[in-house]
C-alpha positions as CSV (number, residue, x, y, z in Angstrom):
1,M,19.1,-4.9,-0.3
2,A,16.5,-6.2,2.4
3,T,15.2,-2.9,2.8
4,V,14.7,-2.0,-1.0
5,S,13.0,-5.5,-1.6
6,R,10.3,-4.6,1.5
7,L,10.1,-1.3,-0.2
8,G,9.6,-2.8,-3.6
9,G,7.0,-5.4,-2.4
10,S,4.9,-3.0,-0.3
11,G,4.5,-0.7,-3.6
12,F,3.3,-4.1,-5.6
13,V,0.7,-4.9,-3.0
14,A,-0.1,-1.0,-3.0
15,G,-0.5,-1.6,-6.8
16,V,-2.7,-4.4,-7.1
17,A,-4.7,-3.1,-3.9
18,A,-5.4,-0.2,-6.1
19,Y,-6.5,-1.7,-9.2
20,L,-8.7,-4.2,-7.2
21,L,-10.5,-1.3,-5.9
22,W,-11.1,0.5,-9.2
23,G,-12.1,-3.2,-10.4
24,L,-15.0,-3.2,-7.8
25,F,-16.6,-0.3,-8.7
26,P,-19.4,-1.6,-11.1
27,L,-20.6,-3.0,-7.9
28,Y,-20.2,0.3,-5.9
29,W,-21.9,2.9,-8.1
30,P,-25.1,1.3,-8.5
31,L,-26.0,1.5,-4.5
32,L,-26.1,5.2,-4.9
33,E,-29.1,4.4,-7.4
34,P,-31.7,6.5,-7.3
35,A,-29.2,9.4,-6.9
36,K,-28.3,10.4,-10.9
37,P,-25.0,10.3,-12.5
38,V,-24.2,14.0,-12.2
39,E,-25.6,14.0,-8.8
40,I,-23.4,11.0,-8.0
41,L,-20.2,13.0,-9.7
42,A,-21.2,16.0,-7.5
43,H,-20.7,14.2,-4.3
44,R,-17.7,12.2,-5.5
45,I,-15.9,15.8,-6.1
46,V,-17.3,17.5,-3.1
47,W,-16.3,14.5,-0.8
48,S,-13.5,14.1,-2.6
49,L,-11.8,17.6,-1.4
50,L,-13.0,17.0,1.9
51,F,-11.2,14.0,2.5
52,A,-8.0,15.3,0.7
53,V,-8.1,18.7,3.1
54,V,-8.6,16.4,6.2
55,L,-5.3,14.4,4.4
56,L,-3.3,17.3,3.7
57,A,-3.9,19.0,7.2
58,V,-2.2,16.3,9.3
59,T,0.4,15.5,6.5
60,L,1.9,17.8,4.2
61,G,-0.1,21.2,5.3
62,F,-0.7,23.9,2.7
63,G,2.4,25.8,2.2
64,W,2.8,24.4,-1.1
65,I,-0.1,25.6,-2.7
66,R,2.4,29.1,-2.9
67,R,4.8,27.0,-4.7
68,L,2.3,26.5,-7.6
69,S,3.4,28.2,-10.6
70,R,0.6,29.7,-12.8
71,R,1.6,27.0,-15.8
72,Q,0.8,24.2,-13.2
73,A,-2.5,26.1,-12.1
74,R,-4.0,26.5,-15.5
75,L,-2.9,22.5,-16.3
76,L,-4.3,21.2,-13.3
77,A,-7.5,23.3,-14.1
78,I,-7.6,21.0,-17.5
79,A,-6.7,18.2,-15.9
80,A,-9.7,18.9,-13.5
81,V,-12.1,19.0,-16.7
82,L,-10.6,16.0,-18.0
83,V,-11.3,13.9,-15.0
84,S,-14.4,15.3,-14.4
85,I,-15.7,13.9,-17.7
86,N,-14.0,10.5,-17.1
87,W,-15.8,10.5,-13.5
88,G,-19.0,11.3,-15.2
89,M,-19.1,9.0,-18.2
90,Y,-17.9,6.0,-15.9
91,I,-20.9,6.4,-13.5
92,H,-23.1,7.1,-16.6
93,G,-21.7,3.8,-18.2
94,V,-22.2,1.3,-15.0
95,N,-25.3,2.6,-14.0
96,S,-26.5,2.8,-17.5
97,G,-26.1,-1.2,-17.7
98,Q,-23.0,-0.7,-20.1
99,V,-20.5,-2.0,-17.7
100,V,-18.9,-4.3,-20.3
101,E,-18.1,-1.3,-22.7
102,T,-16.6,0.8,-19.4
103,A,-14.2,-2.0,-19.3
104,L,-13.0,-1.7,-22.9
105,G,-12.3,2.1,-22.3
106,Y,-9.8,0.9,-19.9
107,F,-8.7,-2.1,-22.0
108,I,-7.8,0.3,-24.7
109,N,-6.2,3.2,-22.9
110,P,-2.4,2.3,-23.2
111,L,-3.1,2.3,-26.7
112,V,-4.8,5.4,-26.9
113,T,-1.7,7.0,-24.6
114,V,0.6,5.6,-27.3
115,F,-1.3,7.3,-29.7
116,L,-1.3,10.4,-28.1
117,G,2.2,10.1,-27.4
118,V,2.7,10.0,-31.6
119,V,0.4,13.1,-32.1
120,V,1.3,15.1,-29.2
121,L,4.7,14.3,-28.0
122,R,5.7,13.5,-31.7
123,E,7.4,9.9,-29.9
124,R,8.6,7.4,-32.6
125,L,6.8,4.1,-32.3
126,R,8.7,0.7,-32.6
127,R,7.4,-2.0,-35.1
128,A,5.5,-3.8,-32.2
129,Q,3.7,-0.9,-30.8
130,W,2.3,0.3,-34.1
131,V,1.1,-3.4,-34.5
132,A,-0.6,-3.0,-31.3
133,V,-1.9,0.4,-32.1
134,A,-3.6,-0.9,-35.5
135,L,-5.4,-4.1,-33.8
136,G,-6.9,-1.5,-31.2
137,A,-8.0,0.6,-34.0
138,L,-9.4,-2.6,-35.7
139,A,-11.1,-3.8,-32.5
140,V,-13.0,-0.5,-32.3
141,L,-14.1,-0.5,-36.1
142,V,-15.7,-4.7,-35.6
143,L,-17.2,-3.5,-32.0
144,A,-18.9,-0.2,-33.4
145,I,-20.4,-2.7,-35.9
146,D,-21.5,-5.1,-33.4
147,Y,-23.1,-2.4,-30.9
148,G,-24.3,-0.5,-34.4
149,H,-22.8,2.6,-33.0
150,V,-19.3,4.0,-32.3
151,P,-18.9,2.5,-28.8
152,A,-18.6,6.4,-27.5
153,I,-18.6,5.2,-23.8
154,A,-15.4,3.7,-24.1
155,L,-13.6,5.7,-26.0
156,T,-14.7,8.9,-24.3
157,L,-13.5,6.9,-21.1
158,A,-10.1,6.0,-23.7
159,F,-9.1,9.7,-24.1
160,S,-10.1,11.4,-21.4
161,F,-7.8,9.5,-19.3
162,G,-5.1,9.6,-21.6
163,L,-5.1,12.9,-21.9
164,Y,-5.9,13.7,-17.9
165,G,-2.4,11.6,-17.8
166,L,-0.6,13.9,-20.3
167,I,-1.5,16.8,-18.7
168,K,-0.6,15.5,-15.1
169,K,2.9,14.7,-16.1
170,R,3.3,18.3,-17.9
171,A,2.4,19.7,-14.7
172,A,4.5,17.8,-12.8
173,V,2.7,18.0,-8.9
174,D,2.7,15.0,-6.5
175,G,-0.5,13.0,-6.2
176,V,-2.0,14.3,-3.1
177,Q,-1.5,17.8,-4.1
178,S,-2.9,17.7,-7.5
179,F,-5.6,15.7,-6.2
180,A,-6.5,18.3,-3.9
181,V,-6.3,21.1,-6.3
182,E,-8.6,19.7,-9.0
183,S,-10.9,18.7,-6.3
184,G,-11.1,22.3,-5.5
185,Y,-11.7,23.4,-8.7
186,L,-14.8,21.6,-9.4
187,A,-16.0,21.7,-5.7
188,L,-17.9,25.0,-6.1
189,P,-19.7,24.0,-9.0
190,A,-20.6,20.9,-7.8
191,L,-21.6,22.3,-4.3
192,A,-23.6,24.6,-6.0
193,Y,-25.5,22.1,-7.9
194,L,-26.0,19.9,-4.7
195,V,-27.6,23.1,-3.2
196,V,-30.1,23.3,-6.2
197,L,-31.0,20.1,-6.1
198,G,-31.5,20.8,-2.2
199,A,-33.2,23.4,-2.4
200,T,-35.8,22.7,-5.3
201,G,-36.3,18.9,-3.3
202,T,-34.9,17.0,-6.3
203,G,-31.6,15.5,-4.5
204,T,-31.5,12.3,-2.7
205,F,-29.1,13.4,-0.1
206,G,-30.8,13.0,3.7
207,T,-34.4,12.1,1.6
208,E,-33.3,8.2,1.1
209,G,-32.2,7.5,4.6
210,T,-28.6,7.7,6.5
211,G,-27.3,4.8,5.0
212,H,-27.7,6.5,1.1
213,A,-26.6,9.6,2.6
214,A,-23.1,8.0,3.6
215,L,-22.5,5.7,0.5
216,L,-22.9,9.4,-1.3
217,A,-20.3,10.7,0.9
218,G,-18.0,7.6,0.8
219,A,-17.7,7.9,-2.7
220,G,-14.9,10.7,-1.7
221,V,-13.0,8.0,0.5
222,A,-13.6,5.4,-2.4
223,T,-12.1,7.9,-5.3
224,A,-8.9,9.2,-2.6
225,V,-8.3,6.0,-1.2
226,P,-6.9,4.1,-5.2
227,L,-5.3,7.2,-5.9
228,M,-3.0,7.3,-2.5
229,L,-2.3,3.4,-3.4
230,F,-1.6,4.0,-6.7
231,G,1.1,7.3,-5.8
232,V,2.7,4.8,-3.1
233,A,3.2,1.8,-6.1
234,A,4.1,4.5,-8.8
235,V,7.0,5.3,-7.0
236,R,8.2,2.0,-5.7
237,V,7.1,-0.5,-8.8
238,R,9.2,-0.7,-11.8
239,L,6.8,1.0,-14.7
240,T,7.1,-2.5,-16.6
241,T,5.5,-4.1,-13.6
242,L,2.7,-1.4,-13.2
243,G,1.7,-1.5,-16.7
244,V,0.7,-5.4,-16.1
245,I,-1.1,-4.6,-13.3
246,Q,-3.1,-2.1,-14.8
247,Y,-5.3,-4.9,-16.3
248,L,-6.6,-6.1,-13.4
249,A,-9.0,-3.9,-13.3
250,P,-10.6,-3.9,-17.0
251,V,-10.6,-7.5,-16.5
252,M,-12.7,-7.3,-13.1
253,Q,-14.8,-4.9,-14.5
254,F,-15.7,-7.3,-17.6
255,L,-16.1,-10.3,-15.2
256,I,-18.2,-8.2,-13.4
257,G,-20.5,-7.1,-16.5
258,V,-20.5,-10.4,-18.3
259,L,-21.3,-12.5,-14.9
260,I,-23.1,-10.2,-12.3
261,R,-24.3,-8.2,-14.1
262,G,-25.6,-10.1,-16.8
263,E,-24.6,-8.2,-20.0
264,P,-24.7,-9.5,-23.3
265,M,-21.4,-11.3,-25.0
266,P,-22.3,-12.4,-28.7
267,A,-19.5,-13.8,-30.7
268,S,-19.5,-10.7,-32.6
269,R,-18.5,-8.5,-29.6
270,L,-16.3,-11.2,-28.4
271,A,-14.1,-10.9,-31.4
272,G,-13.7,-7.2,-31.3
273,F,-12.6,-8.0,-27.2
274,A,-10.1,-10.7,-28.1
275,L,-8.5,-8.1,-31.0
276,V,-7.9,-5.6,-27.7
277,W,-6.6,-8.4,-25.5
278,I,-4.0,-9.3,-28.4
279,A,-2.9,-5.8,-29.0
280,L,-2.4,-5.6,-25.0
281,A,-0.5,-8.7,-25.1
282,V,1.8,-7.2,-28.0
283,F,1.8,-4.1,-26.5
284,T,3.1,-6.0,-22.9
285,V,5.5,-8.0,-24.0
286,D,7.0,-5.5,-26.4
287,A,7.3,-2.7,-23.5
288,V,8.8,-5.5,-21.0
289,R,11.5,-6.5,-23.4
290,A,12.0,-2.7,-24.1
291,A,12.9,-2.5,-20.4
292,R,15.0,-5.6,-20.4
293,L,17.0,-3.9,-23.1
294,R,17.0,-0.2,-21.4
295,A,18.6,-2.1,-17.8
296,R,21.7,-3.9,-19.4
297,P,25.0,-2.3,-19.0
298,A,26.3,-0.4,-22.3
299,V,28.4,-2.6,-24.3
300,G,30.5,-0.9,-27.1
301,P,29.0,2.4,-28.8
302,P,25.6,3.6,-27.1
303,R,22.4,2.9,-29.3
304,P,19.6,5.3,-29.9
305,V,16.9,4.2,-27.8
306,L,12.7,5.1,-29.7
307,A,10.6,6.9,-27.7
308,G,8.1,4.0,-26.1
309,R,7.4,5.5,-23.2
310,S,3.5,6.8,-22.9
311,P,3.0,10.2,-21.8
312,A,0.6,8.9,-18.8
313,S,3.7,6.9,-17.3
């Protein structure tokens, strides 16, 4: 029992560390300016692959590649496109002064995941989950009115990451291996783009000093480390616990946007975020309650359990 407790404790610490690092991303990407978002994305992909290759070389090796099925390879190719959209949009949002909207994207991501479960997996939702999704949709409408346009950055982040989780779940490939394959799919066009930038003199790697070059290279480590920490947590911590921890990142991003970056937060916008937070509270309480009911020993005839787990879980 003591060993299990220690493993669970280390998993919880790893999960908190992963989301804390993700929450600090709005402070990192602006350090890479004057590089443009696409250049930053390309460096993030190339250095992520290098980091993953080195990590696999000293741990699992590469024999597992031969065991990948064609279906898994195709699914990971789709996942690579989705995660590149997510990464690129996030960098664009942060470096264009829209940190609060990027936080909104990750606040509504759990609700989008539930929505995808209904639309794609034909899952049935409990009443509380329907309430949470409806509140989330109302929040998007309120924020669209406040912004004067649909919050495209937030919705792109939420749906790209929700679909990414769905595809990853169906691919069923372990974390580091899938990360390496996804980076591998994206590395060639990313490297070609960086070569073109270097040849035309429009890139910033090597022209803005060694510190800037080191920060661009560090984007790969900054990408891989929280993903690996999350992988540790995912196998050692209960899903409901991870579901609560995941709100650390958008809360930090929201606070960075408002308190450090000085982004405006009028009452109408705050009302939209309040609806999102209420929806997440309903969603989280319902998930915890459902998990406790599933954990109870069965008494009498078995009762059907409505599907409620998100496709990205």
